[in-house]
BALO-537116 format. One record per residue (C-alpha): x, z, y. Coordinates in nm, 2 decimals, always signed. Each point is the difference from the previous one (the first is absolute). Example, Ala and Ser with C-alpha at 12.3 -4.5 7.8 and 13.67 -1.06 7.14 Angstrom:
% residues 2
<node xx="+1.23" zz="+0.78" yy="-0.45"/>
<node xx="+0.14" zz="-0.07" yy="+0.34"/>
***
This chain:
% residues 121
<node xx="-3.71" zz="-0.43" yy="-4.35"/>
<node xx="+0.24" zz="+0.27" yy="+0.11"/>
<node xx="+0.14" zz="+0.00" yy="+0.35"/>
<node xx="+0.31" zz="+0.15" yy="+0.16"/>
<node xx="+0.04" zz="+0.04" yy="+0.37"/>
<node xx="+0.33" zz="-0.01" yy="+0.19"/>
<node xx="+0.06" zz="-0.01" yy="+0.37"/>
<node xx="+0.25" zz="+0.00" yy="+0.28"/>
<node xx="+0.30" zz="-0.11" yy="-0.21"/>
<node xx="+0.17" zz="-0.12" yy="+0.32"/>
<node xx="+0.27" zz="-0.21" yy="-0.17"/>
<node xx="+0.29" zz="-0.02" yy="+0.24"/>
<node xx="-0.05" zz="+0.34" yy="+0.15"/>
<node xx="+0.28" zz="+0.17" yy="+0.19"/>
<node xx="+0.19" zz="-0.32" yy="+0.08"/>
<node xx="-0.02" zz="-0.14" yy="-0.35"/>
<node xx="+0.16" zz="+0.31" yy="-0.15"/>
<node xx="+0.13" zz="-0.05" yy="-0.35"/>
<node xx="-0.06" zz="+0.37" yy="-0.05"/>
<node xx="-0.37" zz="-0.05" yy="+0.07"/>
<node xx="-0.02" zz="-0.31" yy="-0.21"/>
<node xx="+0.16" zz="+0.19" yy="-0.29"/>
<node xx="-0.24" zz="+0.29" yy="+0.05"/>
<node xx="-0.29" zz="-0.24" yy="-0.02"/>
<node xx="+0.13" zz="-0.16" yy="-0.32"/>
<node xx="+0.05" zz="+0.34" yy="-0.16"/>
<node xx="-0.36" zz="+0.09" yy="+0.09"/>
<node xx="-0.13" zz="-0.32" yy="-0.15"/>
<node xx="+0.21" zz="+0.02" yy="-0.31"/>
<node xx="-0.04" zz="+0.37" yy="-0.07"/>
<node xx="-0.36" zz="+0.07" yy="+0.13"/>
<node xx="-0.21" zz="-0.31" yy="+0.09"/>
<node xx="+0.06" zz="-0.24" yy="-0.28"/>
<node xx="-0.02" zz="+0.27" yy="-0.27"/>
<node xx="-0.33" zz="+0.13" yy="+0.13"/>
<node xx="-0.14" zz="-0.35" yy="+0.01"/>
<node xx="+0.12" zz="-0.06" yy="-0.36"/>
<node xx="-0.13" zz="+0.33" yy="-0.13"/>
<node xx="-0.34" zz="-0.02" yy="+0.16"/>
<node xx="-0.06" zz="-0.37" yy="-0.08"/>
<node xx="-0.04" zz="-0.09" yy="+0.37"/>
<node xx="-0.04" zz="-0.38" yy="+0.05"/>
<node xx="-0.06" zz="-0.03" yy="+0.37"/>
<node xx="+0.21" zz="+0.13" yy="+0.30"/>
<node xx="-0.13" zz="+0.01" yy="+0.35"/>
<node xx="+0.26" zz="+0.04" yy="+0.28"/>
<node xx="-0.17" zz="+0.15" yy="+0.30"/>
<node xx="+0.23" zz="-0.15" yy="+0.26"/>
<node xx="+0.34" zz="+0.02" yy="+0.16"/>
<node xx="+0.19" zz="-0.17" yy="-0.29"/>
<node xx="+0.29" zz="-0.07" yy="+0.24"/>
<node xx="+0.13" zz="+0.21" yy="+0.28"/>
<node xx="+0.07" zz="-0.24" yy="+0.29"/>
<node xx="-0.25" zz="-0.22" yy="+0.16"/>
<node xx="+0.25" zz="-0.24" yy="+0.16"/>
<node xx="+0.24" zz="-0.08" yy="-0.29"/>
<node xx="+0.12" zz="+0.08" yy="-0.34"/>
<node xx="+0.35" zz="+0.03" yy="-0.14"/>
<node xx="+0.08" zz="-0.24" yy="-0.29"/>
<node xx="+0.13" zz="+0.28" yy="-0.22"/>
<node xx="-0.31" zz="+0.21" yy="+0.07"/>
<node xx="-0.22" zz="-0.30" yy="-0.09"/>
<node xx="+0.20" zz="-0.04" yy="-0.32"/>
<node xx="-0.03" zz="+0.36" yy="-0.09"/>
<node xx="-0.38" zz="-0.02" yy="+0.07"/>
<node xx="-0.03" zz="-0.29" yy="-0.24"/>
<node xx="+0.24" zz="+0.14" yy="-0.27"/>
<node xx="-0.12" zz="+0.36" yy="+0.01"/>
<node xx="-0.37" zz="-0.03" yy="+0.07"/>
<node xx="-0.15" zz="-0.35" yy="-0.02"/>
<node xx="+0.18" zz="-0.14" yy="-0.30"/>
<node xx="-0.08" zz="+0.30" yy="-0.22"/>
<node xx="-0.36" zz="-0.02" yy="+0.11"/>
<node xx="-0.02" zz="-0.36" yy="-0.12"/>
<node xx="+0.20" zz="+0.07" yy="-0.32"/>
<node xx="-0.25" zz="+0.28" yy="-0.09"/>
<node xx="-0.29" zz="-0.24" yy="+0.07"/>
<node xx="-0.15" zz="+0.22" yy="+0.26"/>
<node xx="-0.25" zz="-0.12" yy="+0.26"/>
<node xx="+0.14" zz="+0.08" yy="+0.35"/>
<node xx="-0.22" zz="+0.02" yy="+0.31"/>
<node xx="+0.16" zz="+0.07" yy="+0.33"/>
<node xx="-0.17" zz="+0.09" yy="+0.33"/>
<node xx="+0.21" zz="-0.11" yy="+0.30"/>
<node xx="+0.11" zz="+0.31" yy="+0.20"/>
<node xx="+0.12" zz="+0.02" yy="+0.36"/>
<node xx="+0.36" zz="-0.02" yy="-0.11"/>
<node xx="-0.07" zz="-0.31" yy="-0.20"/>
<node xx="-0.12" zz="-0.20" yy="+0.29"/>
<node xx="+0.21" zz="-0.17" yy="+0.28"/>
<node xx="-0.25" zz="+0.03" yy="+0.28"/>
<node xx="-0.19" zz="+0.31" yy="+0.08"/>
<node xx="-0.33" zz="-0.18" yy="+0.07"/>
<node xx="-0.02" zz="-0.24" yy="-0.29"/>
<node xx="+0.11" zz="-0.03" yy="-0.36"/>
<node xx="+0.05" zz="-0.37" yy="+0.02"/>
<node xx="+0.38" zz="+0.04" yy="-0.05"/>
<node xx="+0.08" zz="+0.27" yy="-0.26"/>
<node xx="+0.26" zz="+0.09" yy="-0.25"/>
<node xx="-0.24" zz="-0.03" yy="-0.29"/>
<node xx="-0.09" zz="-0.36" yy="+0.06"/>
<node xx="+0.36" zz="-0.10" yy="+0.08"/>
<node xx="+0.19" zz="+0.19" yy="-0.27"/>
<node xx="-0.23" zz="+0.01" yy="-0.30"/>
<node xx="-0.03" zz="-0.31" yy="-0.20"/>
<node xx="-0.12" zz="+0.16" yy="-0.32"/>
<node xx="-0.36" zz="+0.03" yy="-0.12"/>
<node xx="-0.14" zz="+0.29" yy="+0.20"/>
<node xx="-0.30" zz="+0.06" yy="+0.21"/>
<node xx="+0.07" zz="+0.07" yy="+0.37"/>
<node xx="-0.26" zz="+0.15" yy="+0.23"/>
<node xx="+0.05" zz="-0.08" yy="+0.37"/>
<node xx="-0.25" zz="+0.12" yy="+0.26"/>
<node xx="-0.02" zz="-0.02" yy="+0.37"/>
<node xx="-0.06" zz="+0.33" yy="+0.18"/>
<node xx="-0.11" zz="+0.01" yy="+0.36"/>
<node xx="-0.08" zz="+0.30" yy="+0.20"/>
<node xx="-0.23" zz="-0.02" yy="+0.29"/>
<node xx="+0.15" zz="+0.15" yy="+0.31"/>
<node xx="-0.22" zz="+0.24" yy="+0.19"/>
<node xx="-0.01" zz="-0.03" yy="+0.37"/>
***
């Protein structure tokens, strides 16, 4: 098994900027996918912050995320694992509501964890 790591893609960054979406697509098409193909990588681990906003997502951004990243991942037959990042979750103290569970209906593995910090007195 060969693994590629990717992180902090922040789909929807800068108020759903089409410039940023196009930049990400160019990176995926010209760098990321060719490296995966050339190296025979079969598993991708996204290390968090798939999306940018924790409170909502623009429909066009959601479509671009699916068209530019998720669909090619499935077409290539890659296993995708995603760790929920702080931008992927609605609440700051729980991952019960998160973009990954709500937006992704494809066969991927999502890792949610609860982080708690003890406050010192």
